[in-house]
C-alpha positions as CSV (number, residue, x, y, z in Angstrom):
1,M,15.3,-16.9,80.4
2,I,16.7,-13.9,78.7
3,L,13.3,-12.1,78.7
4,S,12.6,-12.6,82.3
5,L,16.0,-11.3,83.2
6,A,15.0,-8.1,81.3
7,S,12.9,-7.5,84.5
8,L,16.0,-7.8,86.6
9,L,17.8,-5.3,84.2
10,L,15.1,-2.8,85.1
11,Y,15.8,-3.4,88.7
12,F,19.6,-2.9,88.3
13,C,19.0,0.2,86.2
14,I,17.5,1.9,89.1
15,Q,19.8,0.5,92.0
16,P,23.2,-1.0,91.8
17,P,23.4,-4.3,93.5
18,S,24.4,-4.2,97.3
19,K,27.6,-6.0,98.4
20,T,25.3,-9.1,99.1
21,S,22.9,-9.2,96.3
22,S,19.6,-7.7,95.1
23,S,16.5,-8.0,97.2
24,L,15.2,-10.6,94.8
25,G,18.7,-12.1,94.5
26,L,19.6,-14.2,91.6
27,P,16.9,-16.6,90.6
28,Y,18.8,-19.6,92.2
29,S,19.7,-17.8,95.5
30,P,17.5,-17.1,98.5
31,I,15.7,-13.9,98.9
32,V,18.1,-11.5,100.6
33,G,17.1,-9.6,103.7
34,K,15.7,-10.1,107.2
35,E,12.3,-11.4,107.7
36,V,10.1,-8.7,109.3
37,S,6.6,-7.7,110.0
38,L,4.7,-5.2,107.8
39,T,5.0,-2.6,110.6
40,Q,8.7,-3.2,111.0
41,A,9.2,-2.9,107.2
42,Q,7.1,0.3,106.9
43,A,9.0,2.0,109.7
44,S,12.2,1.1,108.0
45,V,11.6,2.3,104.4
46,P,11.3,5.9,103.0
47,Y,8.1,5.0,101.0
48,K,4.6,3.6,101.8
49,I,4.5,0.0,101.4
50,N,1.4,-0.9,99.2
51,L,-0.1,-4.5,99.1
52,P,-2.5,-5.8,96.6
53,T,-6.1,-6.0,97.8
54,S,-6.8,-9.1,95.8
55,L,-4.2,-11.7,97.1
56,G,-5.2,-11.9,100.7
57,Q,-2.6,-12.2,103.4
58,Y,1.1,-12.4,102.6
59,A,3.2,-15.3,103.8
60,M,6.5,-13.4,104.4
61,I,8.1,-10.0,104.1
62,K,11.8,-9.5,103.8
63,L,13.6,-6.3,104.2
64,D,17.0,-5.6,102.6
65,K,18.3,-2.7,104.6
66,D,21.1,-2.1,102.1
67,T,18.8,-1.1,99.2
68,N,15.6,-0.3,101.4
69,A,13.7,-3.0,99.3
70,T,10.9,-5.1,100.6
71,T,10.0,-8.4,99.0
72,I,6.7,-9.7,99.9
73,V,5.6,-13.2,99.2
74,F,2.0,-14.2,98.7
75,A,1.7,-18.0,99.1
76,S,-0.5,-20.5,100.8
77,K,2.4,-21.2,103.2
78,K,5.6,-19.5,104.2
79,P,8.6,-20.5,102.1
80,V,11.4,-22.4,103.9
81,D,14.3,-20.0,104.8
82,D,16.6,-21.2,102.0
83,A,14.1,-21.3,99.2
84,N,15.3,-19.6,96.2
85,F,13.3,-17.2,93.9
86,I,12.5,-20.0,91.4
87,D,11.4,-22.4,94.2
88,I,9.1,-19.8,95.6
89,L,7.5,-19.1,92.3
90,N,7.3,-22.7,91.4
91,G,5.2,-23.1,94.7
92,N,2.5,-20.9,93.0
93,A,3.6,-17.9,95.0
94,I,3.4,-14.2,93.8
95,V,6.3,-12.1,94.7
96,L,6.0,-8.1,95.0
97,L,9.3,-6.2,95.2
98,E,9.0,-2.6,96.2
99,M,11.9,-0.2,96.7
100,P,12.7,3.5,96.3
101,N,12.7,5.0,92.8
102,K,15.7,7.1,92.7
103,M,15.1,8.4,89.2
104,T,12.6,11.1,87.9
105,L,9.3,9.8,86.6
106,D,10.2,10.8,83.1
107,A,13.5,8.7,83.3
108,S,11.5,5.9,84.8
109,T,9.1,6.0,81.9
110,Q,12.0,6.0,79.5
111,N,13.5,3.0,81.4
112,I,10.3,1.1,80.9
113,A,10.2,2.1,77.2
114,D,13.8,1.0,76.6
115,A,13.0,-2.4,78.2
116,I,9.9,-2.9,76.0
117,S,12.1,-1.9,73.0
118,A,14.9,-4.3,74.0
119,T,12.5,-7.3,74.2
120,K,10.2,-6.5,71.2
121,N,11.3,-9.4,69.1
122,D,11.5,-11.9,71.8
123,V,9.1,-14.6,72.6
124,G,7.0,-13.2,75.6
125,G,8.4,-9.8,75.0
126,L,7.5,-7.0,77.5
127,Q,4.4,-5.2,76.4
128,P,3.4,-1.7,77.7
129,V,0.7,-1.5,80.4
130,T,-0.7,1.2,82.6
131,I,-0.9,0.5,86.3
132,N,-2.9,2.8,88.3
133,G,-2.2,5.6,85.8
134,Y,1.6,4.8,85.7
135,S,3.5,3.5,82.7
136,G,4.7,-0.1,83.0
137,C,5.6,-3.2,81.2
138,A,4.5,-6.8,81.4
139,G,5.6,-10.1,80.0
140,G,8.0,-13.0,80.5
141,N,8.8,-16.4,79.0
142,V,10.3,-18.0,82.1
143,W,8.1,-16.2,84.8
144,H,5.6,-13.5,84.4
145,T,6.4,-10.0,85.6
146,V,4.7,-6.7,85.7
147,T,7.0,-3.7,86.4
148,W,6.2,0.0,86.9
149,Y,7.4,3.0,88.8
150,T,5.7,5.9,90.7
151,E,7.2,9.2,91.7
152,T,8.7,7.4,94.9
153,T,8.5,3.7,94.3
154,Y,9.7,1.0,92.0
155,Y,7.4,-2.0,91.8
156,Q,7.9,-5.6,90.3
157,L,5.1,-8.2,90.6
158,T,6.2,-11.7,89.6
159,S,4.6,-15.1,89.2
160,N,5.3,-18.4,87.6
161,I,4.5,-18.8,84.1
162,D,1.2,-20.6,84.7
163,Y,-0.3,-17.6,86.3
164,P,-2.1,-15.7,83.6
165,L,-0.3,-12.5,82.7
166,Q,-3.6,-10.5,82.4
167,Q,-4.5,-11.5,85.8
168,L,-1.1,-10.5,87.1
169,V,-1.8,-7.1,85.7
170,S,-5.2,-7.0,87.2
171,V,-3.5,-7.7,90.7
172,A,-0.9,-5.0,90.0
173,N,-3.8,-2.6,89.4
174,N,-5.3,-3.6,92.8
175,I,-2.4,-2.2,94.6
176,P,-3.7,1.1,96.1
177,L,-0.9,3.7,95.6
178,K,-2.2,6.5,97.6
């Protein structure tokens, strides 16, 4: 569990938690935010929401107005309202978190390098990846996560451990960033 929490550490390094919780919430709490349409979410955040081209239609989008974070769930059916993050992943969903990157790109790249270094001796330790030309990391021993930053946006793509990590990296590379 420690390694997968390293991905949450990356999240908290860029954004202090709101008074309620992070957009992803704790693994055993429901995803925070109001369910919205893609159009509503896009109109509410200061970055362009980008969706993977290889996953098809999303089942749900939640917007956390406190952090300007969007959490997009790709699943065969919409999760129940009180489903927690682990329940959603165990339902074979893939979850994409997007939120503003408030760091410089150099600081973001260093944050990725620090996370990789912190987990280098762990089972499922984070490994460096390149996502559409940007530095990122991928790994996990409880769930799989691919994390990266652009100049404007922080991305975290998460699946259950049964979803192949290299396939998750491929999905991340199929998110058009322009």
